[in-house]
N, C-alpha and C positions, 0 to 999 in steps of 0.2 A: 283575416283577409283570405279570399278564396284562391285556388290554384290559378284560376284564369286571370285574376287581377294581379298576381305576384310575379308574373314572368315565368311561371313554371311550364311543364309540359303541354298543359291544355292551352295556355295562352300562346305559346309558340306555334302549336298546331293551328289555332285560329288565325294567327298572323300569316302562316304559310298559306292557308286556304284563301284568305283575303287577296294576298299578293298574287296567287296563281290565277285567281279570277280576273284580275285586271292586267296580267302580264302581257297578253297580246296587244292591248292598248298602249301599254308603256313602250313596248318594242316598236309599235307603228309610229308613235311620236318620235322616238329617238332615231329610227331609221330615216324618216322623212327630214329630220333636222340635219342628219349627217351624211346621207347617201351611202352609208357603209354598214352592212349587216354585222360585220366583226366588231366595229366600234359601238354599234347600238347594243349588241349582246353584252359587251364589257360594261357600258353604261347602266343597263338594266340590272346587272349583277351588283354594280356599286349601289344602286337604289335599294335592292334587297338587303344588303349588308347595313345600310343606314336604317332601314325599316326594322330590322332585327334589334338594333341598338337603341332605337327611339323609345321614348316613353309614350307608348301607343295609347295609354289611357287618356291621354291629353288631346287625342285626335278625334274630331267630331265625325269628319268624313274621310275614311281611309282612301277612297278612290281619288278624291280631290287632292288630298295630301300627296299621294303617290305620283299623280300626273304632274303637280306642280313641281315636286322634287325632280322628277325626270326632265321636265322642260327647262328648268333652270340650269341643270347640270349639262344638258344638251346645249344650251346657248353658250356656256363656257367652253364645251368641247368643240362646238362649230367655230368659235374664234380661233382656237389653236389649229384646227384643221385647215382653216384658210391660209394660215402662215406656212404650214407644212406644203400645202398644194402649190405655193408659189415656186417651189424648188422640185416639183414632181416632174419626172422625166417623161416628156411627151404629154398628150392630151389626158386629162383626168376624166373618167367616166364613173357613173355610179356603179356600186356592186350590185349585181342582179340578185333579186330575192324571188323565191318560189311563191307564187300566188295562186297556184292550182287548187289548194284546199281553203284558202282564206282570201278571196279576190280583193278585199278592201284592207288587208293587212291590219286588223284590229280597229278599223275606223268605221264610221257611219257611211262614208262614201270613199270612192277610189281616187279621190283628189290628191294631188301633190305626191304621186306614186310613179306616174309613168316617166320614162327616162327623159323625154323632152322637157317636161315641167321641172324634174329635179335639177336639170342643167341650167334652167332658167333661175331657179331658186338660189343657185350658188351666187348669183349676182346680187341677192339681197343681204342686208345686214342680218346677223343671227336673231336679233329681237324681231325684225320685220318678218323674217321667215317663220319664226315661232307663232306669231300672231296670225299669219296666214294659214299655217298648218292646223292650228287649233280651231280656227273658224271653218275653213273650207273642207277639211277632211273629217274633223271630229264634232263639228257643230256646236262648239262651246259658245255660251253667251258671252257677249263683249265684256260684261261686268267680271265674269270669271277670268277671262283672258287678262283682263286689266290687273287683277290680283296676282295672277301667275307671273306676268312679266314686270310687275310693279311700275305701271303707268297708269294715267287716268284713262277712263273709258274713251273719251273724245280722241285721245292720242292713239288708242288702239284701233278705233274705227278708221282713223286716218292712215295708219299702217296697212291695214287689211285692204283699204280701198286702193291705195297705191300699188300694192303687190298684185292685186287683181288686174288693174290696168296694165301692168307690165306684162303679165302672163298673157293677157288678151292681145295686146298689141305686138308682142314679140314672137307670138306662136300662131301659126295658121291653124284654121279649124281642122282638127284631125279627122281622118277617115274612119269608118265603122271598124269594129274589131274583125269582122269577116273579111273586109277589103284589106286591112293591114296584113292578115294571114295570107291573102292571096298574093299580094305584092311581095312579101318576104318569100313565099315559096317560089314565085317566078324569078325573084332575084337570085335565090340560091341555085336554080336550074341554069340561069343565064351565066351566073359567075363561074360554076363548075365547068361549063363548056367554053368559056371565054367568048361569048357571043356578043360582040361589040354593039350591034345594031339593037339586039334585044335589051341590052343594058340601058342604052340611051333612051329607049322608049319608055323605060320604067321610071326614069329620073325626072324630077323638077329641074328647070334650068340651072337653079342655084344649089343643087344637092351638095351636101358635104359629107365626106367620109372621115370618121375619127377612129383611130386605133389606139387602145390603151394597153400597152404592155408593161407599163411601169418601170421600164428598164431591165425587167427580169427576162424578157423574151424578145425576140426580134419583132419589131412592129414599127410602122411609120411614126416618127416623132413630131410630124406636123400634119394638120389637117389638109385634106385634098379637096378642093372645091371646083364645081362646075360640072355639068353633065358629061361633056366630052372627056375632060381630065379624069374624072372619077371612073368612067367606063374603061378608058385606056389603062388606068392604074389597076383596076380589078383583073382585066384581061392579061396584064403583064405577069402577074404571079399565078395565074389560074393553073398552069401546068403542074408546078411543084407544090403549091399550097394544097390543092384538093386531092392529091394522090393518096389513096388509102383512107380517105376520110369517110366516116359514118356520120349521118345526120339525124339527130333526134330532135323532138319537138317539145317545148315546155311553155308554160304560162309563167312569165316573169314579169314583175311590176305591172300586172294587169293587162299585159299584151303578149302575143306570141313571140317567141324567140326560137332560134335553132342552136341546138347544142352540138358542137362539132367535136368528134372524138377520133382518135387514131390508135389502134391497138388497144382498145378498151379504156383509153385515158382521155378524158375530156381536156381539151386544151383552148376552147374559146366558146364564148356565147355571142351569137350574132343576131341582131335585129334591126328593124328599120322603123322609122317614124315618118308618117305620110300624110299628105293633104290631097285635095282634089287636083292639084297640080302634078302629083306623083310623089315619088319617095324624096323627102326633103333631107334625111339623115340616114346614113349607114354607120351603125355602131359595132365595132369589133372589140369585145372585152376579152382580152387575152392574158391579163395579169393573173398568174396562177393564184395569188392570195385572194382574188376576188371571185373565184369559181367554186367556193366551198359551200355556198348557200343554195346552189341549184344542182339538182341531181335528177337525172332521168336516163334510162337506158337508150343506147343509140338506136335500137330498133323499135322504140316506142311509137305507137301510131299517131299520125298527124292529127291535130284537132280537127273536129267537124267544120264544115264550111258555113256554119250558122253564125249568127252574131254573138 
């Protein structure tokens, strides 16, 4: 028996290389399933430990095996996460991830990555979410998805179709990346100055502001809805909230976000989701535990105004 077949150093080296090659994809699956970079990292580490201990000589396709293991673990983790989020203090928002270097986060397409879609996916069952993610973001064949989630192909097609319709019906057509950046920049300017009229002009009539502090920092524990109410809400705290704040710009979840820092310490990621009606959602991600996966200097240049 050769060293590579016996689980010796060469075999482990090969196993490590195989895993490293598909790791971005595994993280991309786990993150889209959980909306948490920290939980996704833990899950991928669990997959690595299982891969180390597994009889790899019996695996025909390591990439398929690892994706299957990741997805099944993520389905279980998503079920547990749903229970935890029922007692989460205030609105729960996805943890921002830096997509500056990898816009699709290990996938073939940037689907199931933007904040607006991740929030909608929270309403799906874990298995329905897995089928949607594997098909829409990673372009897996229905037959392979069926094997992964342990359903027949017809059932998987139905799951994906239902999830697609839900996302299409419940989400307005988003603006281009350039327009989203423009609206975010304009919102930051108006918010800093407390310009009520400018804020209202940027908003869709039914805009909603969500603040995720996770009970760790001061943040509104209830969403604020309606253009007039959100504008007054933002104006009310403008004076003290923006004092001494430096604004940096980052690509998170495939869209532009503002990274807010004070005394060199990042304390919030702010972004907007928008349609042709204006800004639909304002997302304030302020839970310190969710700010570790995004890093940019406060004086970083603003993204170009191209698409």
